[in-house]
C-alpha positions in Angstrom: 0.2 -0.5 0.5 1.9 3.3 -1.0 0.4 7.1 0.0 0.2 9.7 -2.5 -1.4 12.8 -3.7 -3.4 13.4 -7.0 -3.9 17.4 -8.0 -6.8 18.0 -9.8 -7.7 20.6 -12.3 -10.4 22.1 -14.4 -10.9 25.2 -16.3 -13.8 24.5 -19.0 -17.4 23.5 -18.2 -19.4 22.9 -15.3 -14.9 22.8 -13.6 -16.9 22.2 -10.0 -18.7 19.5 -11.4 -15.7 18.2 -12.9 -13.8 17.9 -10.2 -16.1 16.2 -7.7 -16.6 13.5 -10.6 -12.9 12.9 -11.1 -13.2 12.5 -7.6 -16.5 10.1 -7.6 -14.4 7.9 -10.6 -11.5 7.4 -8.3 -13.2 6.5 -5.8 -15.1 3.6 -6.9 -12.2 2.5 -8.4 -10.7 -0.5 -7.4 -7.4 0.2 -5.7 -7.8 2.9 -5.0 -8.5 4.5 -0.5 -9.3 8.4 -0.9 -8.8 9.7 2.4 -9.6 13.4 2.4 -10.3 16.3 -0.4 -8.1 19.7 -0.1 -10.7 22.8 0.5 -11.1 24.0 -3.7 -9.7 27.1 -4.5 -10.1 29.3 -8.3 -6.4 29.9 -9.9 -4.9 32.0 -13.4 -3.8 29.6 -16.2 0.2 29.5 -16.5 1.0 29.6 -19.9 -1.4 28.8 -22.4 -3.3 30.2 -25.0 -4.9 33.8 -23.9 -7.9 34.1 -22.8 -8.8 30.6 -21.1 -10.9 30.6 -17.7 -10.5 30.5 -14.5 -9.3 27.2 -13.2 -10.6 24.8 -9.9 -7.8 23.5 -8.3 -7.5 20.7 -5.7 -5.9 18.2 -4.3 -7.4 14.3 -3.2 -4.8 12.4 -0.8 -4.6 8.7 -1.3 -3.9 5.4 0.0 -3.1 2.7 -3.4 -1.8 -0.8 -4.3 -1.7 0.1 -7.5 1.9 0.7 -8.8 2.8 4.6 -9.9 1.8 3.1 -13.7 -1.0 1.1 -13.4 -2.3 4.3 -11.2 -1.2 7.2 -14.6 -4.0 4.8 -16.4 -5.8 5.2 -13.7 -5.8 9.2 -13.6 -5.1 8.4 -18.0 -8.7 6.5 -17.9 -10.7 9.4 -15.4 -9.7 12.3 -17.6 -10.2 10.8 -21.3 -14.0 9.8 -19.2 -14.4 14.0 -18.9 -13.3 13.9 -22.6 -10.1 15.7 -21.4 -8.8 16.9 -25.1 -5.2 17.4 -25.9 -5.1 19.4 -28.6 -1.8 21.6 -27.0 0.3 22.1 -24.4 -1.2 24.2 -21.1 -4.0 24.2 -23.2 -8.2 24.4 -21.2 -9.5 21.0 -19.9 -12.5 20.0 -18.5 -10.1 18.0 -16.7 -6.3 17.3 -15.6 -4.8 14.9 -13.5 -1.2 14.7 -11.9 0.2 12.2 -9.6 2.5 14.7 -7.1 3.8 12.0 -5.2 4.1 8.4 -4.8 5.0 7.4 -1.4 8.7 8.5 -1.5 9.2 6.8 -4.8 10.6 9.3 -7.1 10.4 7.8 -11.3 11.9 9.2 -14.2 10.2 7.7 -17.1 9.9 9.0 -20.6 5.6 9.2 -19.8 5.9 9.2 -15.4 8.6 11.1 -13.6 7.6 11.2 -10.0 7.7 13.6 -7.7 6.0 15.9 -10.1 8.6 18.0 -11.9 7.2 21.3 -11.7 4.7 20.7 -8.4 7.9 22.6 -6.9 6.7 25.9 -8.7 3.5 26.3 -8.8 1.0 27.3 -5.6 -2.4 26.3 -7.5 -1.1 23.7 -6.4 1.2 23.7 -3.4 -1.8 25.5 -0.9 -4.3 22.4 -1.4 -1.4 20.0 -1.1 -0.7 21.8 2.2 -4.2 21.6 3.1 -3.3 17.9 3.3 0.1 17.7 4.4 2.1 20.6 5.4 5.7 18.6 6.9 5.1 16.2 4.0 8.8 16.0 2.2 9.7 16.5 -1.2 12.1 13.4 -1.4 14.4 14.8 -4.3 14.1 19.0 -3.0 13.8 18.3 0.9 12.0 20.5 1.6 8.3 20.1 3.3 5.2 21.1 1.1 5.0 24.8 3.8 8.2 25.4 3.7 8.3 24.7 -0.6 5.3 26.9 -0.8 6.7 30.3 1.8 9.2 30.6 -1.1 7.6 32.0 -3.3 5.9 35.6 -3.1 3.1 36.8 -1.3 1.6 37.3 -4.3 1.7 34.5 -5.2 0.4 33.2 -3.3 -2.7 35.6 -3.0 -3.8 34.4 -7.2 -4.9 30.9 -5.4 -8.7 31.5 -4.0 -10.4 30.0 -2.1 -14.0 29.2 -3.8 -15.2 26.1 -1.0 -14.1 24.1 2.5 -16.1 21.5 1.4 -17.7 20.0 -2.5 
């Protein structure tokens, strides 16, 4: 059994329903035991085409008996069930799921990198992750989540606005 943290994001369609649906899909999936959900946060897009809508973001904490590869396949299946289109990098999307951590494993494969390679650069990931695991230490950077978030300018953290405590 491995602990895992999965980031969720949506900026197309009914964003909250998309995230709720993804959480429910994972909850019903074999080999996943969801433990907690962060609050929902509304955030500005980072990169991608101009004029795209605001995101809703959250993080889920879970344990899993799935391998990291099988967990990735499940995340891709969840995205596909919400008609996620991969037209261009950083394009608007109905749903985006990213595996942030898989235990303390370090995986570096062409299509699977864990810990997520840019999580420490993204306040929209670190703020909801802090809700669940402020003292979790990044196995490569050797810093706790709260410290990684502390490395941000206060103005960047303020761009991550609370949308809903419970969802």
